[in-house]
C-alpha positions as CSV (number, residue, x, y, z in Angstrom):
1,X,18.4,17.3,5.0
2,X,15.2,18.4,4.2
3,X,11.9,15.8,4.4
4,X,11.0,14.9,0.7
5,X,7.6,15.9,-0.2
6,X,6.5,13.4,-3.4
7,X,4.1,14.4,-6.3
8,X,2.4,11.0,-7.0
9,X,2.3,8.6,-10.4
10,X,-1.8,8.7,-11.3
11,X,-2.6,5.0,-12.9
12,X,-6.0,4.7,-15.2
13,X,-7.4,1.3,-14.3
14,X,-10.6,-0.6,-15.7
15,X,-12.2,-0.5,-12.1
16,X,-11.1,3.1,-11.6
17,X,-13.4,6.2,-10.8
18,X,-12.6,10.3,-9.8
19,X,-12.6,9.9,-6.2
20,X,-8.7,10.6,-6.0
21,X,-10.2,14.4,-7.7
22,X,-13.0,14.4,-5.2
23,X,-11.7,13.3,-1.9
24,X,-8.1,14.6,-1.7
25,X,-8.0,17.1,-4.3
26,X,-5.8,15.5,-6.6
27,X,-5.3,16.5,-9.9
28,X,-5.7,13.3,-12.3
29,X,-6.0,12.6,-15.8
30,X,-8.9,12.4,-17.6
31,X,-11.3,8.4,-17.4
32,X,-10.9,5.8,-15.0
33,X,-8.2,6.8,-12.3
34,X,-8.0,3.7,-9.9
35,X,-4.4,4.2,-8.3
36,X,-2.2,6.5,-7.3
37,X,1.5,5.5,-6.5
38,X,2.3,7.7,-3.7
39,X,5.7,6.9,-2.8
40,X,7.1,5.1,-5.4
41,X,10.1,3.9,-6.7
42,X,9.2,1.2,-8.7
43,X,9.7,2.1,-12.5
44,X,6.2,1.3,-13.4
45,X,4.9,4.5,-11.4
46,X,7.6,6.7,-10.3
47,X,7.3,9.6,-7.9
48,X,9.4,12.7,-7.9
49,X,10.4,15.2,-5.5
50,X,7.8,17.9,-5.5
51,X,10.2,20.5,-3.8
52,X,13.4,21.5,-1.7
53,X,17.1,21.0,-3.5
54,X,16.1,17.6,-5.3
55,X,12.9,18.8,-6.8
56,X,11.9,17.1,-9.6
57,X,14.5,13.6,-9.2
58,X,12.5,10.6,-9.4
59,X,12.8,8.9,-6.0
60,X,14.4,5.6,-7.7
61,X,17.3,8.3,-8.4
62,X,17.2,9.7,-5.1
63,X,17.5,6.3,-3.2
64,X,20.7,5.2,-5.5
65,X,22.7,8.9,-5.7
66,X,21.9,9.9,-2.5
67,X,22.0,6.5,-0.1
68,X,22.6,8.7,3.2
69,X,19.1,9.9,3.1
70,X,18.0,6.4,3.7
71,X,20.6,5.3,6.2
72,X,23.2,3.4,3.3
73,X,20.9,0.8,3.3
74,X,22.0,-2.9,1.7
75,X,19.1,-3.3,-0.5
76,X,19.5,-2.2,-4.3
77,X,15.9,-1.0,-4.8
78,X,13.7,1.4,-2.4
79,X,11.8,-2.0,-1.1
80,X,8.8,0.0,-0.2
81,X,5.8,1.5,-2.5
82,X,2.8,3.4,-0.8
83,X,-0.7,3.8,-2.9
84,X,-4.1,5.3,-2.9
85,X,-6.5,2.8,-4.4
86,X,-9.6,4.0,-6.0
87,X,-12.3,1.0,-6.1
88,X,-14.9,2.0,-8.4
89,X,-15.5,-1.4,-9.4
90,X,-14.7,-4.6,-8.3
91,X,-10.7,-5.5,-8.6
92,X,-9.8,-8.4,-10.3
93,X,-9.7,-11.5,-7.7
94,X,-5.8,-12.1,-7.4
95,X,-2.9,-13.3,-5.4
96,X,1.0,-12.0,-5.0
97,X,3.9,-14.1,-5.1
98,X,6.4,-14.3,-1.8
99,X,10.2,-13.1,-2.9
100,X,11.9,-16.6,-3.5
101,X,8.9,-17.0,-6.3
102,X,9.1,-13.8,-7.9
103,X,12.9,-13.3,-7.8
104,X,12.9,-16.6,-9.8
105,X,9.8,-15.8,-12.1
106,X,9.8,-12.4,-12.2
107,X,13.1,-10.6,-11.2
108,X,11.7,-8.5,-8.2
109,X,10.6,-8.6,-5.0
110,X,7.4,-10.7,-4.0
111,X,4.2,-8.7,-2.5
112,X,3.3,-8.7,0.0
113,X,0.6,-5.9,1.2
114,X,-1.5,-4.3,4.0
115,X,-4.2,-2.0,3.4
116,X,-5.9,0.8,5.4
117,X,-9.6,1.8,4.9
118,X,-9.6,5.1,3.8
119,X,-13.8,5.1,2.8
120,X,-16.2,2.2,2.2
121,X,-19.5,2.0,1.5
122,X,-22.2,0.2,3.9
123,X,-22.2,-3.4,2.9
124,X,-19.0,-3.1,1.3
125,X,-16.6,-6.6,1.6
126,X,-13.2,-7.7,0.4
127,X,-12.5,-11.1,-1.1
128,X,-9.9,-12.4,1.4
129,X,-8.8,-16.3,1.7
130,X,-10.6,-19.1,0.3
131,X,-12.0,-21.9,1.4
132,X,-10.1,-24.7,-0.1
133,X,-8.5,-27.2,2.6
134,X,-6.1,-29.1,-0.2
135,X,-4.2,-27.6,-3.5
136,X,-6.3,-30.2,-5.5
137,X,-9.7,-28.9,-3.9
138,X,-8.2,-25.7,-5.0
139,X,-7.4,-26.5,-8.7
140,X,-10.3,-28.8,-8.6
141,X,-12.9,-25.6,-7.8
142,X,-10.9,-23.2,-10.0
143,X,-11.1,-26.0,-13.2
144,X,-15.1,-26.1,-12.3
145,X,-15.1,-22.1,-11.6
146,X,-16.9,-22.5,-8.5
147,X,-16.1,-18.9,-7.4
148,X,-18.9,-19.0,-5.2
149,X,-17.4,-22.0,-3.2
150,X,-14.1,-20.7,-3.2
151,X,-13.8,-17.5,-2.5
152,X,-14.5,-16.0,1.0
153,X,-15.8,-12.5,1.4
154,X,-15.1,-10.7,4.0
155,X,-17.0,-7.5,5.0
156,X,-15.0,-4.3,6.0
157,X,-15.8,-0.8,6.9
158,X,-14.2,2.6,7.1
159,X,-11.0,2.9,10.0
160,X,-10.7,-0.8,9.2
161,X,-7.0,-2.7,8.8
162,X,-6.3,-5.7,6.7
163,X,-3.0,-7.2,6.5
164,X,-2.8,-9.3,3.2
165,X,0.9,-11.6,3.1
166,X,1.6,-12.8,0.2
167,X,-0.1,-16.3,-1.4
168,X,-3.2,-14.8,-0.1
169,X,-6.1,-14.6,-2.6
170,X,-7.6,-11.2,-2.7
171,X,-9.3,-8.4,-4.1
172,X,-10.7,-4.7,-3.3
173,X,-14.3,-4.4,-4.3
174,X,-16.4,-1.9,-5.0
175,X,-17.1,1.1,-3.1
176,X,-13.6,0.6,-0.9
177,X,-10.9,3.6,-1.3
178,X,-7.7,2.2,0.8
179,X,-4.2,3.4,1.2
180,X,-2.0,0.2,0.5
181,X,1.4,-0.1,2.3
182,X,3.3,-2.9,0.4
183,X,6.6,-4.4,-0.6
184,X,7.8,-2.4,-4.1
185,X,7.0,-5.0,-6.8
186,X,4.2,-5.1,-9.7
187,X,3.9,-9.0,-9.7
188,X,0.0,-9.5,-9.5
189,X,-1.5,-12.9,-10.9
190,X,-5.1,-13.0,-12.0
191,X,-7.0,-15.7,-11.0
192,X,-10.7,-13.7,-12.1
193,X,-11.8,-11.3,-13.5
194,X,-15.5,-11.4,-14.0
195,X,-15.1,-12.2,-17.4
196,X,-14.4,-8.3,-18.1
197,X,-13.0,-7.0,-21.6
198,X,-10.2,-4.6,-21.9
199,X,-12.0,-1.5,-23.4
200,X,-8.8,-0.7,-25.0
201,X,-7.8,-4.4,-26.9
202,X,-11.8,-5.6,-26.7
203,X,-10.4,-9.3,-25.3
204,X,-10.7,-10.5,-21.8
205,X,-8.3,-9.2,-19.7
206,X,-5.2,-11.9,-19.3
207,X,-5.7,-14.4,-16.4
208,X,-2.3,-16.5,-14.9
209,X,-4.1,-19.8,-13.7
210,X,-0.8,-21.7,-13.2
211,X,1.0,-18.9,-11.3
212,X,-2.1,-18.8,-9.0
213,X,-2.3,-21.8,-8.1
214,X,1.6,-22.1,-7.8
215,X,1.6,-19.5,-5.0
216,X,-1.4,-19.6,-3.2
217,X,-1.3,-20.7,0.3
218,X,-3.1,-23.9,1.2
219,X,-5.3,-24.1,3.5
220,X,-5.9,-20.5,3.6
221,X,-4.9,-18.9,7.0
222,X,-5.6,-15.4,8.4
223,X,-2.8,-14.0,9.8
224,X,-3.4,-12.8,13.9
225,X,-2.9,-9.6,14.4
226,X,-1.5,-8.0,17.4
227,X,-3.1,-4.4,17.2
228,X,-2.0,-1.8,20.4
229,X,-3.4,1.6,20.8
230,X,-1.6,4.3,23.0
231,X,-2.6,7.2,23.9
232,X,0.2,10.2,24.1
233,X,-1.8,13.5,25.8
234,X,-4.9,14.2,23.2
235,X,-2.7,11.8,20.2
236,X,-3.6,8.5,19.6
237,X,-1.0,5.9,18.3
238,X,-1.7,2.5,16.6
239,X,0.5,0.1,15.4
240,X,-0.9,-2.2,12.9
241,X,2.2,-4.5,11.9
242,X,5.5,-5.2,12.5
243,X,8.3,-8.3,12.8
244,X,7.6,-11.5,13.3
245,X,3.9,-11.0,11.7
246,X,5.3,-8.3,9.2
247,X,8.9,-9.3,8.2
248,X,9.0,-6.7,5.6
249,X,7.6,-3.8,7.0
250,X,5.9,-1.8,9.8
251,X,3.0,0.4,9.7
252,X,1.1,2.6,12.4
253,X,-1.7,5.4,12.4
254,X,-0.8,8.3,14.0
255,X,-4.1,10.7,15.2
256,X,-2.5,14.1,16.0
257,X,-4.4,16.2,18.0
258,X,-1.5,17.8,19.8
259,X,2.0,18.7,19.4
260,X,3.9,15.4,19.5
261,X,7.8,14.7,19.0
262,X,8.5,11.2,17.3
263,X,11.8,9.2,15.6
264,X,12.4,6.7,13.3
265,X,11.3,3.4,14.7
266,X,12.8,0.2,12.6
267,X,14.7,1.9,9.7
268,X,16.3,4.9,9.3
269,X,13.8,6.8,7.2
270,X,9.8,6.9,7.7
271,X,7.2,6.9,5.0
272,X,4.4,9.5,5.8
273,X,1.0,9.7,3.9
274,X,-1.2,12.4,5.2
275,X,-5.1,11.0,4.8
276,X,-7.2,13.5,6.8
277,X,-6.9,17.2,8.3
278,X,-4.2,19.7,7.9
279,X,-1.2,20.4,11.0
280,X,2.7,21.3,10.8
281,X,6.3,19.4,10.7
282,X,8.8,20.8,12.8
283,X,12.5,19.3,12.0
284,X,15.9,21.0,12.5
285,X,14.2,24.5,13.2
286,X,12.5,24.1,9.9
287,X,8.5,24.5,9.8
288,X,6.3,22.4,7.1
289,X,2.9,22.7,6.8
290,X,1.0,19.4,6.5
291,X,-2.5,18.9,4.8
292,X,-4.3,15.7,3.8
293,X,-3.1,14.0,0.5
294,X,0.6,14.8,1.4
295,X,3.0,12.1,0.8
296,X,6.6,12.6,2.6
297,X,9.6,10.5,3.8
298,X,11.6,11.5,6.6
299,X,15.2,11.2,5.8
300,X,17.9,9.4,7.7
301,X,19.4,12.9,8.2
302,X,16.1,13.8,10.2
303,X,16.5,12.0,13.5
304,X,13.9,13.2,15.3
305,X,10.5,15.5,14.4
306,X,7.3,17.1,16.0
307,X,4.0,16.8,14.5
308,X,1.5,19.5,15.6
309,X,-2.3,19.9,14.7
310,X,-5.1,18.1,13.7
311,X,-4.2,15.2,11.5
312,X,-4.2,11.3,10.6
313,X,-1.3,9.8,9.2
314,X,-0.2,6.2,7.6
315,X,3.1,5.8,8.6
316,X,5.6,2.9,7.6
317,X,9.1,1.4,7.5
318,X,10.8,-1.2,6.1
319,X,12.0,-4.1,8.3
320,X,15.1,-5.7,8.2
321,X,14.8,-8.9,6.9
């Protein structure tokens, strides 16, 4: 088996910009492009195999036709989605459902996600969590539009990691670019959108107040992360999340500064996104160049591999639930 290099799918967004072009040298469509769906089998934005014997096939089709690439998984749909988001303006304040609520109301997975902050302008902050102590207080503050007292501001800088479990009120704000690892879901409930008007329809964008209230965790509790860092030679390996804190996925950062051998950790396959540098992937006696902006899956047939060069990689794997 060969590594599955992927071509991203790009989405215009009212809050998007052009940094996906200037930072990653992607050829993106005209206009405000907010999202790069880099490793995606979701029907709303499919990435396709870039080269090799499966070139041109969308990832969902590969997952269905070649289950051996993924260790013959029980899950009917590819469970993860990797994105890069360019917040040239603030995103809507939103919240995502868990698996149980999403299955009943949306007929797809819930959405727990996390962000590695690729870039953040000085003074940047997220909306992360809220100050309501009861559901009744949450409803009252929403009905009164008391966003100043309800929403919690959370400062971030380049290199930070933020875990966003389902049920967490959140929003990226202007001047932040992140790599997002999430469950493969496109269910977003908008709680507040700054009264913005959709440029195409001329109307305010739809809100989902009932659903937002239904799924928001009250009171808001920050997850307690146990971030671990390990030095191996000149390279550094950081574990951001894994079970039980994150039941859906594991996420790591690999700072490769010399030749390192790696293996799959939690699953039969591993997702890789190169966010800085360049180097080489060596597997099955084959060598593949890697550069900033590359996204790939190392399938089950590749049991171990080597990375060499000067690379910053965000890697992830699904976890058995």
